[in-house]
C-alpha positions as CSV (number, residue, x, y, z in Angstrom):
1,M,116.6,150.2,48.5
2,I,115.8,148.7,45.1
3,T,112.7,149.6,43.0
4,L,111.2,146.7,41.0
5,T,108.7,147.2,38.2
6,A,105.5,145.3,38.9
7,A,102.0,144.5,37.5
8,I,99.5,143.7,40.3
9,G,95.7,143.9,40.2
10,R,93.7,145.9,42.7
11,Y,92.1,143.8,45.4
12,P,91.2,144.6,49.1
13,H,94.5,142.8,50.0
14,T,96.6,144.8,47.5
15,A,95.1,148.2,47.6
16,A,97.4,149.5,50.3
17,L,100.4,148.4,48.3
18,L,99.2,150.0,45.1
19,D,98.4,153.2,47.0
20,G,101.8,153.4,48.6
21,A,100.5,153.0,52.1
22,V,103.0,150.2,53.0
23,T,106.8,150.2,52.6
24,D,109.8,148.0,53.1
25,P,113.4,149.1,53.7
26,E,114.7,146.7,51.0
27,V,112.4,147.0,48.1
28,A,109.7,149.2,46.5
29,L,107.3,148.2,43.8
30,D,106.6,150.5,40.8
31,C,103.2,149.2,39.8
32,A,102.0,149.8,36.2
33,P,98.3,150.6,35.9
34,F,96.3,147.6,34.5
35,P,92.6,148.0,34.9
36,N,92.4,144.4,33.5
37,I,95.4,142.6,35.0
38,T,95.2,139.7,32.6
39,R,96.6,142.1,29.9
40,A,99.9,142.1,31.8
41,F,100.4,138.3,31.5
42,A,101.5,138.1,27.8
43,P,104.1,140.9,28.0
44,M,105.4,139.4,31.2
45,V,106.0,135.9,29.7
46,R,106.9,137.0,26.3
47,E,109.2,140.0,27.1
48,G,109.9,139.8,30.8
49,R,108.5,143.3,30.9
50,F,108.1,143.4,34.7
51,E,110.2,142.2,37.5
52,V,107.2,141.2,39.6
53,S,103.8,140.3,38.2
54,E,100.5,138.7,39.0
55,M,100.0,135.7,36.8
56,A,97.3,133.1,36.1
57,I,98.2,129.5,37.1
58,A,97.7,128.2,33.6
59,T,99.9,130.9,32.2
60,W,102.7,130.1,34.7
61,L,102.4,126.4,34.0
62,Q,102.9,127.0,30.3
63,A,105.7,129.5,30.9
64,W,107.4,126.9,33.1
65,A,107.0,124.3,30.3
66,Y,108.9,126.6,27.9
67,G,111.6,127.6,30.3
68,K,110.6,131.1,31.1
69,P,112.7,132.4,34.0
70,L,109.8,133.2,36.3
71,V,109.7,132.0,40.0
72,P,106.2,131.7,41.6
73,L,105.9,133.2,45.1
74,P,103.8,131.3,47.7
75,C,101.1,134.0,47.7
76,V,97.6,133.7,46.1
77,L,96.2,136.9,44.8
78,A,92.9,135.6,43.4
79,A,91.0,132.4,44.2
80,R,87.3,131.7,43.6
81,L,84.7,129.0,42.9
82,Q,84.5,128.4,39.1
83,E,81.0,126.8,38.5
84,G,79.1,130.1,38.1
85,S,81.3,131.1,35.2
86,L,79.9,128.3,32.9
87,L,76.8,129.8,31.3
88,C,74.2,128.8,28.7
89,R,71.1,130.4,27.3
90,A,68.1,130.3,29.7
91,D,66.1,128.4,27.1
92,S,68.9,125.9,26.4
93,P,68.1,122.2,26.5
94,I,71.3,121.7,28.5
95,R,70.2,120.6,32.0
96,G,73.5,120.1,33.7
97,P,77.3,119.7,33.1
98,A,76.9,116.1,31.9
99,D,75.0,117.4,28.8
100,L,78.1,119.3,27.5
101,A,79.7,116.3,25.7
102,G,79.6,117.1,22.0
103,R,78.6,120.7,22.5
104,R,80.3,124.0,21.4
105,I,81.7,125.9,24.3
106,G,83.2,129.4,23.9
107,V,86.1,130.5,26.0
108,R,88.3,133.6,25.7
109,S,91.4,131.4,25.4
110,Y,91.8,127.7,25.7
111,S,94.5,128.3,28.2
112,Q,92.4,130.6,30.4
113,T,92.7,129.4,34.0
114,T,88.9,129.3,34.6
115,G,88.7,127.0,31.6
116,L,91.4,124.8,33.0
117,W,89.6,124.4,36.3
118,L,86.2,123.9,34.7
119,R,87.5,121.3,32.3
120,G,89.0,119.4,35.2
121,I,85.7,119.5,37.1
122,L,83.8,118.4,34.1
123,Q,86.1,115.4,33.6
124,D,86.4,114.4,37.2
125,S,82.8,114.8,38.3
126,F,80.8,114.4,35.2
127,G,82.8,112.2,32.8
128,V,83.0,115.0,30.1
129,A,86.5,114.6,28.7
130,P,88.2,117.8,27.2
131,E,88.3,116.3,23.8
132,S,84.6,115.4,23.8
133,V,83.8,119.1,23.6
134,H,84.3,121.5,20.7
135,W,86.1,124.5,22.2
136,V,85.8,127.8,20.4
137,T,88.5,130.3,21.3
138,F,88.9,134.0,20.7
139,E,92.6,134.7,21.7
140,D,96.0,133.1,21.6
141,P,97.7,131.7,24.7
142,H,99.8,134.2,26.6
143,V,102.9,132.0,26.0
144,A,103.7,132.4,22.3
145,E,105.2,129.0,21.9
146,C,102.0,127.2,23.0
147,Q,99.5,125.8,20.6
148,D,95.9,124.8,21.3
149,P,94.9,121.1,20.9
150,G,93.2,120.0,17.7
151,F,89.7,120.0,19.4
152,A,89.9,123.7,20.0
153,T,89.3,126.1,17.0
154,R,89.4,129.9,16.6
155,A,86.2,131.9,16.1
156,P,86.2,134.0,13.0
157,A,88.0,137.3,13.5
158,G,85.9,140.0,15.0
159,R,83.2,137.7,16.5
160,D,81.9,138.3,20.0
161,M,81.6,135.3,22.3
162,L,78.4,136.5,24.0
163,A,76.7,137.4,20.7
164,M,77.6,133.9,19.3
165,L,75.9,132.3,22.4
166,E,72.8,134.5,22.0
167,A,72.6,133.6,18.3
168,G,72.8,129.9,19.0
169,E,76.3,129.5,17.4
170,L,77.6,128.3,20.8
171,D,75.9,126.1,23.3
172,A,77.7,127.5,26.4
173,I,80.5,129.9,27.3
174,I,83.0,130.3,30.1
175,A,82.7,133.9,31.2
176,G,85.5,134.1,33.7
177,A,85.2,136.5,36.6
178,D,83.1,139.0,34.6
179,A,79.9,137.0,33.9
180,P,77.4,139.5,32.4
181,P,74.1,140.0,34.1
182,A,71.4,139.1,31.6
183,D,68.0,137.4,32.0
184,W,68.6,135.2,28.9
185,L,71.6,133.6,30.6
186,R,71.8,130.9,33.3
187,P,74.5,128.8,34.8
188,V,75.0,125.3,33.4
189,F,75.2,124.0,36.9
190,P,71.7,123.9,38.3
191,D,73.0,125.2,41.7
192,A,76.4,126.6,41.0
193,A,77.0,127.7,44.6
194,A,76.3,124.2,46.0
195,A,78.5,122.7,43.3
196,G,81.4,125.0,44.3
197,Q,81.0,124.0,48.0
198,E,81.0,120.3,47.0
199,F,84.3,120.9,45.2
200,I,85.8,122.4,48.4
201,R,84.4,119.5,50.4
202,C,85.9,116.9,48.1
203,H,89.3,118.6,47.5
204,G,89.8,120.8,50.5
205,F,90.7,124.0,48.7
206,T,89.2,126.9,46.7
207,P,90.6,126.9,43.1
208,I,93.4,129.4,42.7
209,N,93.3,131.7,39.7
210,H,96.2,134.1,40.1
211,L,99.5,133.9,42.1
212,L,102.5,136.2,42.1
213,V,105.8,135.6,40.2
214,I,109.1,137.2,40.3
215,R,111.8,137.2,37.5
216,A,114.5,134.7,38.4
217,D,117.1,137.5,38.2
218,R,115.3,139.3,41.1
219,A,114.4,136.2,43.2
220,A,116.8,137.4,45.9
221,H,114.2,140.1,46.7
222,A,111.3,137.6,47.0
223,Q,111.1,137.8,50.8
224,A,110.9,141.6,50.7
225,V,108.2,141.5,48.1
226,L,106.2,139.1,50.3
227,R,106.7,141.3,53.3
228,L,105.0,144.2,51.3
229,L,102.1,141.9,50.3
230,D,101.7,140.7,53.9
231,A,101.7,144.3,55.2
232,A,99.1,145.3,52.6
233,G,96.5,142.8,53.7
234,Q,95.6,139.2,54.2
235,A,96.0,137.3,50.9
236,P,93.5,134.5,50.1
237,Q,96.3,132.0,50.8
238,R,100.0,132.1,51.7
239,G,102.6,129.3,52.0
240,R,104.0,126.6,49.8
241,L,102.4,123.7,51.6
242,G,98.9,125.1,51.6
243,M,99.0,125.9,47.9
244,M,100.4,122.6,46.7
245,P,97.0,120.7,46.5
246,A,95.6,123.3,44.1
247,L,98.8,123.6,42.1
248,A,99.0,119.8,41.8
249,F,95.4,119.6,40.6
250,A,95.9,122.4,38.1
251,A,99.2,120.9,36.8
252,S,97.8,117.4,36.3
253,H,94.8,118.6,34.5
254,A,96.9,120.9,32.4
255,V,98.7,117.8,31.1
256,R,95.4,116.0,30.5
257,Q,94.0,119.0,28.6
258,G,97.0,119.4,26.3
259,L,98.3,122.6,27.9
260,I,101.7,121.3,29.0
261,P,103.6,118.1,28.2
262,R,104.2,117.1,31.8
263,A,103.4,118.3,35.3
264,P,106.2,120.0,37.3
265,T,107.2,118.4,40.6
266,A,107.0,120.4,43.8
267,G,110.7,121.0,43.6
268,E,110.4,122.3,40.1
269,I,107.5,124.6,41.0
270,W,109.5,126.3,43.8
271,A,112.9,126.2,42.1
272,G,114.7,129.5,42.4
273,L,112.8,130.5,45.5
274,P,115.1,131.3,48.5
275,P,115.0,128.4,50.9
276,D,113.9,130.5,53.9
277,I,110.6,131.2,52.2
278,S,108.0,128.6,53.3
């Protein structure tokens, strides 16, 4: 048996794996503790610190664009509707997504995957092009070689995104999965839940935030890693074919938004994955 170092977040479908309740005769995973799994992404793409890692789609796309030897596995670890993460002040004059053109929107990082999805939705459904918004960021991309486009600027050092929104220095923010409960905040989408369901109706999938990657030098063990994940619980989605619509949407919009120079083909996405993994 081989033991692979890993960084995987805790979800109902990964808890048994993290707790050591499932095993495989070929491989074991030594999972590093990450209360916030996004903090594993930069060391993974910059240093190859782990042999298996959870990773945001936008991070993997940029890692692929710069030749990082990371092979995505056909297993979704986190997927969710995005509309409820776009917030403004309750007293804001913004009445819907179409009002965001020309506004200042704060986002942790321009390459944050929730931002990728929401910019795609804003462009496709409301005609708000990425470059028509002034994006204010607070962190670098996980992939060190990447640079934000010219219409994204960095907030002054030490500033807090939520405080800037409250002070009126931002018009809206993308809060990610940890939207704070506050009575002075409201979603930009008048009915975020209905907007999310409309996205699913139009596109046929729930947006994927995080998948699983394995270092190319360990790809021979990909099937065993997937067996462990399958034994731990039912992932939000499994399989190359079912994931491709979401991956294609994310990749095409990543190009449009200046995150990557071109979209990978299906063959390039799964390159390095053993052929018996579907």
